[in-house]
Backbone bond lengths (Angstrom), bond angles and torsions (degrees), N, CA, C in turn:
res aa  C-N    CA-C-N  psi(-1)  N-CA   C-N-CA  omega(-1)  CA-C   N-CA-C  phi
1 X - - - 1.418 - - 1.521 108.83 -
2 X 1.228 114.19 80.94 1.450 119.63 -179.99 1.521 111.10 -82.27
3 X 1.298 113.64 160.80 1.460 120.67 -179.66 1.523 109.76 -68.96
4 X 1.305 115.01 141.58 1.464 120.40 -179.87 1.514 109.21 -69.26
5 X 1.314 117.29 118.57 1.461 121.59 -177.46 1.522 112.34 -71.26
6 X 1.286 117.22 -13.51 1.467 120.10 179.44 1.524 111.85 -92.00
7 X 1.311 116.25 -2.90 1.459 120.17 -179.09 1.537 109.86 -63.93
8 X 1.304 115.57 138.11 1.463 121.47 -178.65 1.524 110.30 -64.02
9 X 1.311 115.42 140.70 1.460 119.92 -177.41 1.531 111.53 -63.57
10 X 1.334 118.51 -32.23 1.464 120.58 -179.67 1.521 111.24 -65.96
11 X 1.296 117.97 -25.94 1.457 121.20 177.22 1.517 111.35 -78.76
12 X 1.307 117.90 -24.73 1.458 121.58 -179.36 1.518 113.52 -91.91
13 X 1.308 116.63 -13.03 1.460 120.15 -173.54 1.525 110.54 -120.99
14 X 1.336 114.87 144.33 1.455 120.70 177.77 1.526 111.81 -101.34
15 X 1.310 118.52 8.45 1.459 120.83 -178.09 1.516 110.53 -79.00
16 X 1.316 114.16 147.53 1.460 120.08 178.05 1.524 108.19 -93.66
17 X 1.306 116.17 156.75 1.471 117.58 172.17 1.524 110.07 -61.47
18 X 1.283 117.55 149.21 1.451 123.64 -174.14 1.524 112.52 -57.23
19 X 1.318 118.38 -43.73 1.463 120.68 -176.77 1.531 111.18 -62.98
20 X 1.317 117.36 -38.32 1.464 120.16 177.77 1.533 110.92 -64.19
21 X 1.302 116.36 -41.64 1.464 121.12 178.85 1.523 110.59 -63.73
22 X 1.305 116.52 -44.89 1.460 120.90 179.83 1.528 110.50 -63.75
23 X 1.325 117.74 -44.34 1.465 121.03 179.43 1.525 111.41 -63.01
24 X 1.307 116.25 -39.08 1.467 120.26 178.16 1.528 110.58 -64.18
25 X 1.330 116.14 -43.86 1.459 119.92 177.75 1.519 111.48 -64.11
26 X 1.316 116.88 -38.21 1.464 120.37 178.28 1.524 110.71 -65.74
27 X 1.317 117.58 -38.51 1.467 121.02 176.77 1.528 110.48 -62.88
28 X 1.322 115.83 -44.36 1.468 119.91 178.36 1.531 110.99 -62.50
29 X 1.323 115.52 -43.09 1.464 120.46 179.06 1.527 110.14 -62.22
30 X 1.315 116.80 -45.19 1.465 121.16 -180.00 1.533 110.88 -61.69
31 X 1.314 116.51 -42.36 1.463 120.42 178.90 1.530 110.10 -61.33
32 X 1.322 116.33 -41.05 1.466 120.17 177.79 1.517 112.12 -64.83
33 X 1.321 116.36 -41.21 1.467 120.59 178.85 1.525 110.16 -65.00
34 X 1.315 117.32 -43.94 1.460 121.30 179.12 1.533 111.15 -61.75
35 X 1.319 116.32 -38.99 1.461 120.20 178.20 1.526 110.51 -63.16
36 X 1.340 116.73 -42.59 1.463 120.04 179.59 1.519 111.11 -67.25
37 X 1.338 117.63 -38.75 1.461 120.31 177.28 1.521 111.29 -65.06
38 X 1.325 116.97 -38.31 1.465 120.05 176.46 1.522 110.44 -61.66
39 X 1.312 116.56 -42.75 1.464 121.32 177.57 1.528 110.46 -63.22
40 X 1.313 115.93 -42.39 1.462 121.75 178.74 1.528 110.51 -63.06
41 X 1.336 117.24 -43.01 1.464 121.45 177.81 1.525 111.11 -60.59
42 X 1.317 116.39 -41.57 1.462 120.56 178.95 1.518 110.49 -61.91
43 X 1.321 116.72 -44.07 1.464 120.40 178.91 1.522 111.23 -63.92
44 X 1.336 117.09 -41.18 1.462 119.79 178.39 1.527 111.56 -63.22
45 X 1.317 116.86 -38.72 1.465 120.22 177.75 1.527 110.74 -63.59
46 X 1.320 116.85 -40.05 1.468 120.46 177.54 1.524 110.94 -64.40
47 X 1.316 116.78 -42.71 1.465 121.13 178.61 1.522 109.78 -63.63
48 X 1.322 116.65 -42.98 1.460 120.58 178.82 1.530 110.90 -59.69
49 X 1.318 117.07 -41.46 1.463 121.21 177.79 1.520 110.67 -61.94
50 X 1.322 117.15 -45.06 1.462 120.66 179.26 1.525 112.06 -64.03
51 X 1.319 116.51 -40.12 1.464 120.26 178.50 1.525 109.95 -64.94
52 X 1.324 116.90 -43.10 1.474 120.18 177.56 1.525 111.04 -58.60
53 X 1.323 116.62 -42.40 1.471 120.22 177.74 1.525 111.27 -63.29
54 X 1.324 116.32 -43.13 1.467 120.37 -179.54 1.525 110.81 -64.01
55 X 1.313 116.80 -40.98 1.466 120.36 178.57 1.526 109.65 -64.38
56 X 1.308 116.59 -41.74 1.457 121.11 178.60 1.521 111.20 -60.81
57 X 1.319 116.67 -45.27 1.468 121.20 178.54 1.525 110.13 -63.11
58 X 1.323 117.14 -39.88 1.465 120.50 179.77 1.529 110.42 -64.04
59 X 1.328 117.59 -42.35 1.464 120.25 178.33 1.520 111.59 -65.23
60 X 1.324 116.59 -38.28 1.470 120.21 176.79 1.526 110.65 -63.47
61 X 1.320 116.12 -43.46 1.469 120.36 179.59 1.526 109.95 -64.18
62 X 1.303 116.50 -39.62 1.467 120.50 178.65 1.532 110.75 -63.50
63 X 1.321 115.82 -43.50 1.468 120.02 177.67 1.524 110.45 -63.90
64 X 1.317 116.42 -41.31 1.475 119.95 178.42 1.530 110.88 -62.10
65 X 1.311 116.98 -40.53 1.464 120.66 179.47 1.531 110.57 -65.02
66 X 1.319 116.81 -39.31 1.468 119.77 177.37 1.532 110.56 -63.30
67 X 1.320 115.78 -43.74 1.467 119.84 178.82 1.522 110.62 -62.69
68 X 1.327 116.46 -42.40 1.458 120.68 178.68 1.524 110.68 -62.82
69 X 1.317 116.59 -44.70 1.461 120.85 179.81 1.534 110.50 -61.31
70 X 1.344 116.23 -43.09 1.467 120.09 178.20 1.522 110.87 -62.63
71 X 1.320 116.62 -44.23 1.466 120.73 179.71 1.521 110.93 -63.74
72 X 1.332 117.20 -41.71 1.461 120.54 178.72 1.527 111.38 -64.43
73 X 1.302 117.44 -39.53 1.468 120.82 179.12 1.530 110.59 -63.54
74 X 1.322 115.98 -36.65 1.463 119.08 -179.79 1.527 111.12 -69.43
75 X 1.314 116.99 -38.62 1.461 120.66 -174.27 1.526 113.38 -94.26
76 X 1.298 116.79 -25.68 1.474 120.82 -179.74 1.520 108.46 -125.97
77 X 1.299 118.95 97.16 1.466 120.98 -174.94 1.529 114.10 -63.38
78 X 1.310 119.31 -15.78 1.459 121.04 179.10 1.524 113.08 -76.24
79 X 1.329 117.00 -20.95 1.461 120.85 -178.50 1.526 108.02 -80.99
80 X 1.321 116.04 125.79 1.471 119.50 179.80 1.481 111.46 -127.67
């Protein structure tokens, strides 16, 4: 019982055409890249939040220093 020599090669083979394989790999690659960019975006948002907090603290400290300087000038006339 030999194999039928007239049988279509696509029925005997489980390989995909090259373009389909390449497109599938490109889709997988793109999905991986998108996942990494999403992770990167999340990290940037966290950094932005921390920077905003630091700037806020710096402005508060600056305002506090101005208030202190004003108070010192009122109570100690030598401070200018």
